LUMDO-266036 format. One line per 3 residues: their letters; for each residue x, y, z of N, C-alpha, C. Coordinates in Angstrom, 2 decimals. Atoms other than C-alpha are relative to their C-alpha. Example, Ala and Ser with C-alpha at 12.3 -4.5 7.8 and 13.67 -1.06 7.14 Angstrom:
BEGIN
as	0.89/-1.19/0.00/12.30/-4.50/7.80/0.90/1.20/0.00  -0.82/-1.19/-0.06/13.67/-1.06/7.14/-0.77/1.09/0.73;
END
This chain:
BEGIN
mge	-0.62/1.06/0.77/17.55/0.81/61.49/-0.76/-0.26/-1.29  0.77/0.21/1.21/14.71/0.53/59.04/0.35/1.01/-1.08  -0.37/-1.03/0.97/15.84/3.77/57.39/1.31/-0.36/-0.71;
lkq	-1.26/0.37/0.62/19.30/2.32/56.72/-0.18/-1.11/-1.04  0.20/1.11/0.93/17.98/-0.81/54.98/-0.74/0.44/-1.26  0.81/-0.44/1.16/15.57/1.05/52.66/0.84/0.50/-1.17;
pqi	-0.79/-0.43/1.16/18.22/2.84/50.50/0.76/-1.14/-0.67  -0.71/1.13/0.59/20.09/-0.44/50.00/-0.93/-0.79/-0.93  0.95/0.71/0.84/16.96/-2.12/48.60/-0.28/0.80/-1.27;
nky	0.25/-0.84/1.17/16.22/0.84/46.30/1.21/0.02/-0.94  -1.21/0.02/0.82/19.84/0.83/45.11/0.07/-1.30/-0.80  -0.02/1.28/0.69/19.55/-2.87/44.23/-1.03/-0.03/-1.13;
isc	1.06/-0.01/1.02/16.28/-2.37/42.36/0.37/0.91/-1.15  -0.33/-0.93/1.08/17.57/0.62/40.39/1.16/-0.51/-0.86  -1.13/0.52/0.77/20.73/-1.25/39.30/-0.38/-1.21/-0.84;
ksi	0.43/1.18/0.74/18.76/-4.20/37.97/-0.36/0.40/-1.43  0.26/-0.36/1.40/18.69/-4.13/34.17/-1.03/-0.94/-0.60  0.98/0.81/0.70/16.16/-5.47/31.73/0.65/-1.28/-0.52;
lsd	-0.67/1.16/0.59/18.74/-7.83/30.23/0.19/-1.14/0.99  -0.16/1.07/-0.97/19.07/-9.75/33.48/-1.30/-0.75/0.22  1.30/0.64/-0.15/15.35/-10.58/33.43/-0.35/-0.68/-1.33;
nka	0.21/0.74/1.25/14.77/-13.32/30.84/-1.38/0.24/-0.58  1.36/-0.21/0.51/11.00/-12.78/30.60/-0.13/1.38/-0.63  0.05/-1.35/0.57/11.41/-9.04/30.02/0.78/0.07/-1.30;
qtt	-0.80/0.00/1.23/14.11/-9.65/27.42/-0.76/-0.71/-1.12  0.77/0.72/1.00/11.94/-12.20/25.61/-1.17/0.84/-0.50  1.12/-0.86/0.39/8.97/-9.82/25.62/0.47/1.15/-0.88;
tey	-0.54/-1.10/0.80/11.11/-6.97/24.29/0.39/-0.48/-1.39  -0.37/0.54/1.31/12.51/-9.16/21.51/-1.23/-0.33/-0.83  1.24/0.34/0.71/8.99/-10.34/20.60/-0.66/1.26/-0.55;
ilf	0.60/-1.26/0.45/7.67/-6.77/20.40/0.81/0.59/-1.15  -0.84/-0.50/1.09/10.64/-5.69/18.25/-0.18/-0.84/-1.26  0.23/0.87/1.15/10.09/-8.72/15.99/-1.32/0.35/-0.69;
iii	1.31/-0.36/0.58/6.41/-7.79/15.50/0.09/1.34/-0.72  -0.15/-1.31/0.65/7.33/-4.16/14.71/0.76/-0.14/-1.31  -0.78/0.19/1.22/9.97/-5.23/12.19/-0.81/-0.76/-1.04;
lfi	0.84/0.76/0.92/7.52/-7.72/10.66/-1.03/0.91/-0.67  0.97/-0.93/0.59/4.90/-4.98/10.16/0.68/0.96/-0.97  -0.72/-0.91/0.90/7.48/-2.62/8.63/0.36/-0.72/-1.30;
asy	-0.37/0.76/1.20/8.68/-5.34/6.24/-1.22/-0.30/-0.86  1.20/0.31/0.79/5.15/-6.31/5.23/-0.53/1.26/-0.67  0.43/-1.26/0.61/4.28/-2.65/4.61/0.86/0.31/-1.23;
gmi	-0.89/-0.22/1.13/7.34/-2.35/2.36/-0.30/-0.94/-1.15  0.33/0.95/1.05/6.39/-5.50/0.46/-1.31/0.38/-0.69  1.27/-0.43/0.60/2.83/-4.22/-0.07/0.24/1.19/-0.93;
klf	-0.31/-1.15/0.86/4.19/-0.92/-1.41/0.73/-0.46/-1.27  -0.72/0.52/1.16/6.54/-2.87/-3.71/-0.96/-0.68/-0.98  0.96/0.66/0.88/3.68/-5.02/-5.06/-0.91/1.00/-0.70;
ill	0.81/-1.03/0.63/1.56/-1.91/-5.69/0.78/0.67/-1.12  -0.84/-0.62/1.04/4.44/-0.33/-7.60/0.17/-0.93/-1.20  -0.14/0.97/1.09/4.98/-3.52/-9.62/-1.30/-0.16/-0.78;
wkc	1.28/0.13/0.68/1.25/-3.76/-10.38/-0.25/1.20/-0.92  0.17/-1.19/0.83/1.23/-0.18/-11.69/0.90/-0.05/-1.24  -0.96/0.05/1.10/4.26/-0.87/-13.90/0.05/-1.36/-0.67;
kfi	-0.06/1.38/0.49/3.32/-4.43/-14.91/0.19/-0.07/-1.51  -0.13/0.09/1.45/3.00/-3.73/-18.64/1.39/0.44/-0.46  -1.36/-0.43/0.32/6.31/-1.90/-18.76/0.97/-1.13/0.32;
llg	-0.88/1.10/-0.39/7.98/-4.75/-16.88/-0.18/-1.21/-0.90  0.23/1.11/0.93/6.33/-7.35/-19.14/0.70/0.25/-1.33  -0.70/-0.34/1.24/7.71/-5.50/-22.16/1.49/-0.20/0.12;
ygr	-1.43/0.22/-0.21/11.20/-5.50/-20.69/0.31/-1.49/0.09  -0.21/1.45/-0.12/10.86/-9.18/-19.81/-0.04/-0.68/-1.35  0.08/0.57/1.34/9.83/-10.00/-23.37/1.27/0.28/-0.79;
evi	-1.24/-0.35/0.70/12.86/-8.14/-24.73/1.17/-0.82/0.50  -1.09/0.81/-0.55/15.18/-10.02/-22.37/-0.10/-1.43/-0.49  0.17/1.37/0.50/13.69/-13.35/-23.41/0.37/-0.06/-1.49;
nvf	-0.35/-0.02/1.43/14.06/-12.38/-27.08/1.51/0.03/-0.23  -1.46/-0.04/0.13/17.76/-11.69/-26.54/0.58/-1.40/0.14  -0.54/1.35/-0.24/18.35/-15.22/-25.24/-0.53/-1.05/-0.97;
i	0.58/0.99/0.92/16.18/-16.97/-27.87/0.73/0.00/-1.30;
END
């Protein structure tokens, strides 16, 4: 009789999804949030480095735009 009950328990455990467990879902969302945050911050750092390298060109364009409106 013990052999008949064991497959039923394993079947229940294997059908259980991560989405039904609130703690696992929260942990997964938190990890994904941290990964996305690091990717976004890396992109912003690369953007600031690019802007710093081109600052004089951008300042020249900005001056020309201001001169158009003055």
